[in-house]
GULOPA-844906 format. One record per atom (N, C-alpha, C, O): atom name; residue in one letter; x, y, z; residue number from 1. Coordinates in nm, 2 decimals, always signed. Example, Ala and Ser with C-alpha at 12.3 -4.5 7.8 and 13.67 -1.06 7.14 Angstrom:
GULOPA-844906
+------+------+--------+--------+--------+------+
: name : resn :     px :     py :     pz : resi :
+------+------+--------+--------+--------+------+
:    N :    A :  +1.32 :  -0.57 :  +0.78 :    1 :
:   CA :    A :  +1.23 :  -0.45 :  +0.78 :    1 :
:    C :    A :  +1.32 :  -0.33 :  +0.78 :    1 :
:    O :    A :  +1.42 :  -0.33 :  +0.85 :    1 :
:    N :    S :  +1.28 :  -0.22 :  +0.71 :    2 :
:   CA :    S :  +1.37 :  -0.11 :  +0.71 :    2 :
:    C :    S :  +1.29 :  +0.00 :  +0.79 :    2 :
:    O :    S :  +1.34 :  +0.11 :  +0.80 :    2 :
+------+------+--------+--------+--------+------+
This chain:
GULOPA-844906
+------+------+--------+--------+--------+------+
: name : resn :     px :     py :     pz : resi :
+------+------+--------+--------+--------+------+
:    N :    M :  +0.14 :  -0.10 :  +0.04 :    1 :
:   CA :    M :  +0.01 :  +0.02 :  +0.00 :    1 :
:    C :    M :  +0.08 :  +0.13 :  -0.01 :    1 :
:    O :    M :  +0.16 :  +0.13 :  +0.09 :    1 :
:    N :    P :  +0.08 :  +0.22 :  -0.06 :    2 :
:   CA :    P :  +0.16 :  +0.32 :  -0.10 :    2 :
:    C :    P :  +0.13 :  +0.44 :  -0.01 :    2 :
:    O :    P :  +0.02 :  +0.48 :  -0.02 :    2 :
:    N :    T :  +0.20 :  +0.49 :  +0.05 :    3 :
:   CA :    T :  +0.21 :  +0.59 :  +0.17 :    3 :
:    C :    T :  +0.32 :  +0.71 :  +0.11 :    3 :
:    O :    T :  +0.43 :  +0.70 :  +0.06 :    3 :
:    N :    N :  +0.22 :  +0.82 :  +0.12 :    4 :
:   CA :    N :  +0.28 :  +0.92 :  +0.12 :    4 :
:    C :    N :  +0.30 :  +1.01 :  +0.21 :    4 :
:    O :    N :  +0.20 :  +1.05 :  +0.28 :    4 :
:    N :    L :  +0.45 :  +1.06 :  +0.25 :    5 :
:   CA :    L :  +0.45 :  +1.14 :  +0.38 :    5 :
:    C :    L :  +0.57 :  +1.25 :  +0.36 :    5 :
:    O :    L :  +0.68 :  +1.24 :  +0.29 :    5 :
:    N :    A :  +0.52 :  +1.37 :  +0.44 :    6 :
:   CA :    A :  +0.57 :  +1.45 :  +0.41 :    6 :
:    C :    A :  +0.76 :  +1.41 :  +0.59 :    6 :
:    O :    A :  +0.74 :  +1.40 :  +0.71 :    6 :
:    N :    L :  +0.88 :  +1.41 :  +0.51 :    7 :
:   CA :    L :  +0.91 :  +1.36 :  +0.61 :    7 :
:    C :    L :  +1.08 :  +1.46 :  +0.59 :    7 :
:    O :    L :  +1.14 :  +1.49 :  +0.48 :    7 :
:    N :    S :  +1.10 :  +1.49 :  +0.71 :    8 :
:   CA :    S :  +1.23 :  +1.60 :  +0.66 :    8 :
:    C :    S :  +1.34 :  +1.53 :  +0.60 :    8 :
:    O :    S :  +1.39 :  +1.43 :  +0.65 :    8 :
:    N :    D :  +1.39 :  +1.58 :  +0.46 :    9 :
:   CA :    D :  +1.53 :  +1.50 :  +0.40 :    9 :
:    C :    D :  +1.60 :  +1.44 :  +0.47 :    9 :
:    O :    D :  +1.61 :  +1.31 :  +0.48 :    9 :
:    N :    A :  +1.68 :  +1.61 :  +0.57 :   10 :
:   CA :    A :  +1.80 :  +1.60 :  +0.61 :   10 :
:    C :    A :  +1.74 :  +1.49 :  +0.76 :   10 :
:    O :    A :  +1.82 :  +1.42 :  +0.82 :   10 :
:    N :    L :  +1.66 :  +1.48 :  +0.78 :   11 :
:   CA :    L :  +1.67 :  +1.33 :  +0.89 :   11 :
:    C :    L :  +1.66 :  +1.22 :  +0.84 :   11 :
:    O :    L :  +1.72 :  +1.13 :  +0.90 :   11 :
:    N :    I :  +1.60 :  +1.18 :  +0.73 :   12 :
:   CA :    I :  +1.63 :  +1.07 :  +0.66 :   12 :
:    C :    I :  +1.76 :  +1.02 :  +0.59 :   12 :
:    O :    I :  +1.80 :  +0.90 :  +0.58 :   12 :
:    N :    E :  +1.81 :  +1.13 :  +0.56 :   13 :
:   CA :    E :  +1.96 :  +1.11 :  +0.48 :   13 :
:    C :    E :  +2.05 :  +1.05 :  +0.64 :   13 :
:    O :    E :  +2.12 :  +0.95 :  +0.64 :   13 :
:    N :    E :  +2.04 :  +1.14 :  +0.76 :   14 :
:   CA :    E :  +2.09 :  +1.10 :  +0.88 :   14 :
:    C :    E :  +2.07 :  +0.95 :  +0.88 :   14 :
:    O :    E :  +2.17 :  +0.87 :  +0.89 :   14 :
:    N :    A :  +1.98 :  +0.91 :  +0.88 :   15 :
:   CA :    A :  +1.90 :  +0.77 :  +0.93 :   15 :
:    C :    A :  +1.97 :  +0.69 :  +0.86 :   15 :
:    O :    A :  +2.03 :  +0.60 :  +0.92 :   15 :
:    N :    V :  +1.98 :  +0.70 :  +0.68 :   16 :
:   CA :    V :  +2.04 :  +0.60 :  +0.58 :   16 :
:    C :    V :  +2.20 :  +0.58 :  +0.62 :   16 :
:    O :    V :  +2.26 :  +0.48 :  +0.58 :   16 :
:    N :    Q :  +2.27 :  +0.70 :  +0.71 :   17 :
:   CA :    Q :  +2.41 :  +0.68 :  +0.70 :   17 :
:    C :    Q :  +2.46 :  +0.62 :  +0.85 :   17 :
:    O :    Q :  +2.55 :  +0.54 :  +0.87 :   17 :
:    N :    A :  +2.34 :  +0.71 :  +0.96 :   18 :
:   CA :    A :  +2.37 :  +0.62 :  +1.07 :   18 :
:    C :    A :  +2.33 :  +0.50 :  +1.05 :   18 :
:    O :    A :  +2.38 :  +0.42 :  +1.13 :   18 :
:    N :    G :  +2.21 :  +0.43 :  +0.93 :   19 :
:   CA :    G :  +2.22 :  +0.26 :  +0.97 :   19 :
:    C :    G :  +2.28 :  +0.21 :  +0.86 :   19 :
:    O :    G :  +2.27 :  +0.09 :  +0.84 :   19 :
:    N :    N :  +2.35 :  +0.29 :  +0.78 :   20 :
:   CA :    N :  +2.44 :  +0.17 :  +0.67 :   20 :
:    C :    N :  +2.32 :  +0.13 :  +0.60 :   20 :
:    O :    N :  +2.31 :  +0.02 :  +0.55 :   20 :
:    N :    H :  +2.21 :  +0.24 :  +0.58 :   21 :
:   CA :    H :  +2.15 :  +0.14 :  +0.48 :   21 :
:    C :    H :  +2.14 :  +0.20 :  +0.34 :   21 :
:    O :    H :  +2.15 :  +0.32 :  +0.35 :   21 :
:    N :    R :  +2.11 :  +0.14 :  +0.17 :   22 :
:   CA :    R :  +2.10 :  +0.16 :  +0.06 :   22 :
:    C :    R :  +2.01 :  +0.25 :  +0.03 :   22 :
:    O :    R :  +2.04 :  +0.34 :  -0.05 :   22 :
:    N :    T :  +1.88 :  +0.24 :  +0.10 :   23 :
:   CA :    T :  +1.78 :  +0.35 :  +0.03 :   23 :
:    C :    T :  +1.67 :  +0.37 :  +0.16 :   23 :
:    O :    T :  +1.64 :  +0.30 :  +0.25 :   23 :
:    N :    K :  +1.64 :  +0.48 :  +0.13 :   24 :
:   CA :    K :  +1.59 :  +0.55 :  +0.20 :   24 :
:    C :    K :  +1.44 :  +0.47 :  +0.28 :   24 :
:    O :    K :  +1.40 :  +0.48 :  +0.40 :   24 :
:    N :    K :  +1.37 :  +0.39 :  +0.18 :   25 :
:   CA :    K :  +1.30 :  +0.32 :  +0.24 :   25 :
:    C :    K :  +1.33 :  +0.20 :  +0.37 :   25 :
:    O :    K :  +1.28 :  +0.15 :  +0.47 :   25 :
:    N :    E :  +1.43 :  +0.18 :  +0.27 :   26 :
:   CA :    E :  +1.49 :  +0.07 :  +0.43 :   26 :
:    C :    E :  +1.52 :  +0.15 :  +0.54 :   26 :
:    O :    E :  +1.45 :  +0.13 :  +0.64 :   26 :
:    N :    A :  +1.60 :  +0.25 :  +0.55 :   27 :
:   CA :    A :  +1.61 :  +0.37 :  +0.67 :   27 :
:    C :    A :  +1.51 :  +0.32 :  +0.75 :   27 :
:    O :    A :  +1.49 :  +0.23 :  +0.83 :   27 :
:    N :    V :  +1.40 :  +0.45 :  +0.65 :   28 :
:   CA :    V :  +1.26 :  +0.42 :  +0.72 :   28 :
:    C :    V :  +1.18 :  +0.28 :  +0.76 :   28 :
:    O :    V :  +1.07 :  +0.27 :  +0.82 :   28 :
:    N :    T :  +1.23 :  +0.20 :  +0.73 :   29 :
:   CA :    T :  +1.13 :  +0.03 :  +0.77 :   29 :
:    C :    T :  +1.22 :  +0.01 :  +0.89 :   29 :
:    O :    T :  +1.17 :  -0.04 :  +0.99 :   29 :
:    N :    A :  +1.32 :  +0.02 :  +0.89 :   30 :
:   CA :    A :  +1.44 :  -0.01 :  +0.99 :   30 :
:    C :    A :  +1.42 :  +0.07 :  +1.10 :   30 :
:    O :    A :  +1.41 :  +0.01 :  +1.20 :   30 :
:    N :    A :  +1.42 :  +0.19 :  +1.10 :   31 :
:   CA :    A :  +1.35 :  +0.32 :  +1.18 :   31 :
:    C :    A :  +1.17 :  +0.27 :  +1.24 :   31 :
:    O :    A :  +1.15 :  +0.33 :  +1.35 :   31 :
:    N :    L :  +1.11 :  +0.22 :  +1.21 :   32 :
:   CA :    L :  +1.00 :  +0.18 :  +1.19 :   32 :
:    C :    L :  +0.97 :  +0.06 :  +1.32 :   32 :
:    O :    L :  +0.90 :  +0.06 :  +1.42 :   32 :
:    N :    M :  +1.05 :  -0.04 :  +1.27 :   33 :
:   CA :    M :  +1.06 :  -0.18 :  +1.31 :   33 :
:    C :    M :  +1.12 :  -0.16 :  +1.47 :   33 :
:    O :    M :  +1.08 :  -0.20 :  +1.57 :   33 :
:    N :    E :  +1.23 :  -0.07 :  +1.45 :   34 :
:   CA :    E :  +1.27 :  -0.04 :  +1.59 :   34 :
:    C :    E :  +1.19 :  +0.02 :  +1.73 :   34 :
:    O :    E :  +1.20 :  +0.00 :  +1.85 :   34 :
:    N :    Y :  +1.11 :  +0.13 :  +1.66 :   35 :
:   CA :    Y :  +1.01 :  +0.21 :  +1.71 :   35 :
:    C :    Y :  +0.90 :  +0.09 :  +1.78 :   35 :
:    O :    Y :  +0.85 :  +0.10 :  +1.90 :   35 :
:    N :    V :  +0.88 :  +0.00 :  +1.68 :   36 :
:   CA :    V :  +0.76 :  -0.07 :  +1.73 :   36 :
:    C :    V :  +0.84 :  -0.16 :  +1.86 :   36 :
:    O :    V :  +0.78 :  -0.17 :  +1.98 :   36 :
:    N :    Q :  +0.92 :  -0.20 :  +1.85 :   37 :
:   CA :    Q :  +1.00 :  -0.29 :  +1.93 :   37 :
:    C :    Q :  +1.04 :  -0.26 :  +2.08 :   37 :
:    O :    Q :  +1.04 :  -0.34 :  +2.18 :   37 :
:    N :    S :  +1.07 :  -0.10 :  +2.05 :   38 :
:   CA :    S :  +1.09 :  -0.03 :  +2.18 :   38 :
:    C :    S :  +0.95 :  +0.03 :  +2.24 :   38 :
:    O :    S :  +0.96 :  +0.07 :  +2.35 :   38 :
:    N :    R :  +0.83 :  +0.04 :  +2.19 :   39 :
:   CA :    R :  +0.70 :  +0.04 :  +2.22 :   39 :
:    C :    R :  +0.68 :  -0.12 :  +2.32 :   39 :
:    O :    R :  +0.65 :  -0.11 :  +2.45 :   39 :
:    N :    K :  +0.69 :  -0.24 :  +2.26 :   40 :
:   CA :    K :  +0.66 :  -0.36 :  +2.33 :   40 :
:    C :    K :  +0.77 :  -0.40 :  +2.43 :   40 :
:    O :    K :  +0.75 :  -0.49 :  +2.52 :   40 :
:    N :    R :  +0.85 :  -0.35 :  +2.43 :   41 :
:   CA :    R :  +0.97 :  -0.34 :  +2.56 :   41 :
:    C :    R :  +0.88 :  -0.25 :  +2.68 :   41 :
:    O :    R :  +0.84 :  -0.29 :  +2.79 :   41 :
:    N :    R :  +0.87 :  -0.16 :  +2.64 :   42 :
:   CA :    R :  +0.79 :  -0.09 :  +2.75 :   42 :
:    C :    R :  +0.68 :  -0.15 :  +2.82 :   42 :
:    O :    R :  +0.68 :  -0.18 :  +2.94 :   42 :
:    N :    E :  +0.56 :  -0.18 :  +2.73 :   43 :
:   CA :    E :  +0.50 :  -0.27 :  +2.78 :   43 :
:    C :    E :  +0.50 :  -0.41 :  +2.88 :   43 :
:    O :    E :  +0.41 :  -0.45 :  +2.96 :   43 :
:    N :    I :  +0.59 :  -0.46 :  +2.85 :   44 :
:   CA :    I :  +0.68 :  -0.54 :  +2.92 :   44 :
:    C :    I :  +0.70 :  -0.48 :  +3.08 :   44 :
:    O :    I :  +0.67 :  -0.53 :  +3.19 :   44 :
:    N :    L :  +0.78 :  -0.34 :  +3.03 :   45 :
:   CA :    L :  +0.83 :  -0.32 :  +3.20 :   45 :
:    C :    L :  +0.70 :  -0.28 :  +3.27 :   45 :
:    O :    L :  +0.68 :  -0.29 :  +3.39 :   45 :
:    N :    G :  +0.63 :  -0.24 :  +3.21 :   46 :
:   CA :    G :  +0.45 :  -0.18 :  +3.31 :   46 :
:    C :    G :  +0.47 :  -0.34 :  +3.36 :   46 :
:    O :    G :  +0.56 :  -0.34 :  +3.44 :   46 :
:    N :    W :  +0.44 :  -0.46 :  +3.34 :   47 :
:   CA :    W :  +0.42 :  -0.60 :  +3.41 :   47 :
:    C :    W :  +0.52 :  -0.59 :  +3.55 :   47 :
:    O :    W :  +0.49 :  -0.68 :  +3.63 :   47 :
:    N :    V :  +0.62 :  -0.52 :  +3.58 :   48 :
:   CA :    V :  +0.71 :  -0.49 :  +3.68 :   48 :
:    C :    V :  +0.64 :  -0.52 :  +3.82 :   48 :
:    O :    V :  +0.58 :  -0.41 :  +3.84 :   48 :
:    N :    G :  +0.62 :  -0.60 :  +3.90 :   49 :
:   CA :    G :  +0.57 :  -0.58 :  +4.04 :   49 :
:    C :    G :  +0.46 :  -0.64 :  +4.03 :   49 :
:    O :    G :  +0.43 :  -0.68 :  +4.14 :   49 :
:    N :    K :  +0.33 :  -0.68 :  +3.90 :   50 :
:   CA :    K :  +0.28 :  -0.77 :  +3.94 :   50 :
:    C :    K :  +0.24 :  -0.88 :  +3.89 :   50 :
:    O :    K :  +0.12 :  -0.90 :  +3.90 :   50 :
:    N :    V :  +0.32 :  -0.95 :  +3.84 :   51 :
:   CA :    V :  +0.36 :  -1.07 :  +3.87 :   51 :
:    C :    V :  +0.40 :  -1.13 :  +3.97 :   51 :
:    O :    V :  +0.50 :  -1.10 :  +4.02 :   51 :
:    N :    D :  +0.32 :  -1.23 :  +4.00 :   52 :
:   CA :    D :  +0.36 :  -1.32 :  +4.10 :   52 :
:    C :    D :  +0.45 :  -1.47 :  +4.09 :   52 :
:    O :    D :  +0.40 :  -1.58 :  +4.05 :   52 :
:    N :    Y :  +0.55 :  -1.46 :  +4.11 :   53 :
:   CA :    Y :  +0.61 :  -1.60 :  +4.15 :   53 :
:    C :    Y :  +0.58 :  -1.66 :  +4.29 :   53 :
:    O :    Y :  +0.54 :  -1.60 :  +4.39 :   53 :
:    N :    Y :  +0.59 :  -1.80 :  +4.27 :   54 :
:   CA :    Y :  +0.62 :  -1.87 :  +4.41 :   54 :
:    C :    Y :  +0.73 :  -1.90 :  +4.44 :   54 :
:    O :    Y :  +0.79 :  -1.93 :  +4.35 :   54 :
:    N :    D :  +0.79 :  -1.91 :  +4.54 :   55 :
:   CA :    D :  +0.87 :  -1.90 :  +4.64 :   55 :
:    C :    D :  +0.94 :  -2.07 :  +4.55 :   55 :
:    O :    D :  +1.04 :  -2.07 :  +4.49 :   55 :
:    N :    D :  +0.89 :  -2.13 :  +4.57 :   56 :
:   CA :    D :  +0.93 :  -2.29 :  +4.54 :   56 :
:    C :    D :  +0.96 :  -2.30 :  +4.40 :   56 :
:    O :    D :  +0.99 :  -2.41 :  +4.38 :   56 :
:    N :    Y :  +0.96 :  -2.24 :  +4.32 :   57 :
:   CA :    Y :  +1.00 :  -2.26 :  +4.13 :   57 :
:    C :    Y :  +1.12 :  -2.25 :  +4.14 :   57 :
:    O :    Y :  +1.20 :  -2.18 :  +4.19 :   57 :
:    N :    D :  +1.12 :  -2.33 :  +4.06 :   58 :
:   CA :    D :  +1.30 :  -2.35 :  +3.99 :   58 :
:    C :    D :  +1.30 :  -2.37 :  +3.85 :   58 :
:    O :    D :  +1.24 :  -2.45 :  +3.77 :   58 :
:    N :    P :  +1.39 :  -2.28 :  +3.84 :   59 :
:   CA :    P :  +1.35 :  -2.25 :  +3.67 :   59 :
:    C :    P :  +1.48 :  -2.37 :  +3.60 :   59 :
:    O :    P :  +1.49 :  -2.39 :  +3.47 :   59 :
:    N :    K :  +1.55 :  -2.45 :  +3.69 :   60 :
:   CA :    K :  +1.63 :  -2.52 :  +3.63 :   60 :
:    C :    K :  +1.57 :  -2.67 :  +3.60 :   60 :
:    O :    K :  +1.58 :  -2.75 :  +3.51 :   60 :
:    N :    A :  +1.51 :  -2.65 :  +3.70 :   61 :
:   CA :    A :  +1.41 :  -2.78 :  +3.71 :   61 :
:    C :    A :  +1.29 :  -2.82 :  +3.58 :   61 :
:    O :    A :  +1.24 :  -2.92 :  +3.52 :   61 :
:    N :    A :  +1.28 :  -2.65 :  +3.57 :   62 :
:   CA :    A :  +1.16 :  -2.67 :  +3.46 :   62 :
:    C :    A :  +1.18 :  -2.69 :  +3.37 :   62 :
:    O :    A :  +1.08 :  -2.75 :  +3.32 :   62 :
:    N :    R :  +1.32 :  -2.65 :  +3.28 :   63 :
:   CA :    R :  +1.36 :  -2.65 :  +3.18 :   63 :
:    C :    R :  +1.37 :  -2.81 :  +3.15 :   63 :
:    O :    R :  +1.33 :  -2.86 :  +3.05 :   63 :
:    N :    A :  +1.44 :  -2.86 :  +3.24 :   64 :
:   CA :    A :  +1.47 :  -3.02 :  +3.23 :   64 :
:    C :    A :  +1.33 :  -3.12 :  +3.18 :   64 :
:    O :    A :  +1.32 :  -3.24 :  +3.13 :   64 :
:    N :    L :  +1.22 :  -3.02 :  +3.20 :   65 :
:   CA :    L :  +1.08 :  -3.09 :  +3.21 :   65 :
:    C :    L :  +1.11 :  -3.15 :  +3.03 :   65 :
:    O :    L :  +1.20 :  -3.09 :  +2.97 :   65 :
:    N :    K :  +1.05 :  -3.22 :  +2.98 :   66 :
:   CA :    K :  +1.04 :  -3.24 :  +2.81 :   66 :
:    C :    K :  +0.87 :  -3.23 :  +2.81 :   66 :
:    O :    K :  +0.80 :  -3.30 :  +2.88 :   66 :
:    N :    P :  +0.83 :  -3.15 :  +2.72 :   67 :
:   CA :    P :  +0.67 :  -3.19 :  +2.65 :   67 :
:    C :    P :  +0.63 :  -3.33 :  +2.64 :   67 :
:    O :    P :  +0.71 :  -3.41 :  +2.59 :   67 :
:    N :    T :  +0.48 :  -3.37 :  +2.69 :   68 :
:   CA :    T :  +0.50 :  -3.51 :  +2.62 :   68 :
:    C :    T :  +0.38 :  -3.47 :  +2.50 :   68 :
:    O :    T :  +0.35 :  -3.56 :  +2.42 :   68 :
+------+------+--------+--------+--------+------+
């Protein structure tokens, strides 16, 4: 789906150089992917202090279990 956006040419060129991208499209795509990943990480941080763990939980033992 084609999209027309009015973006700063200087900013786009800086992104192309900073990311060593070949095209403006690659730079914008990479920037959007990083933005989305960053927002998802922020959502995960919102869980801090809200998840209860069992005191007897042993992650090493849980890894040793094989699904049946």
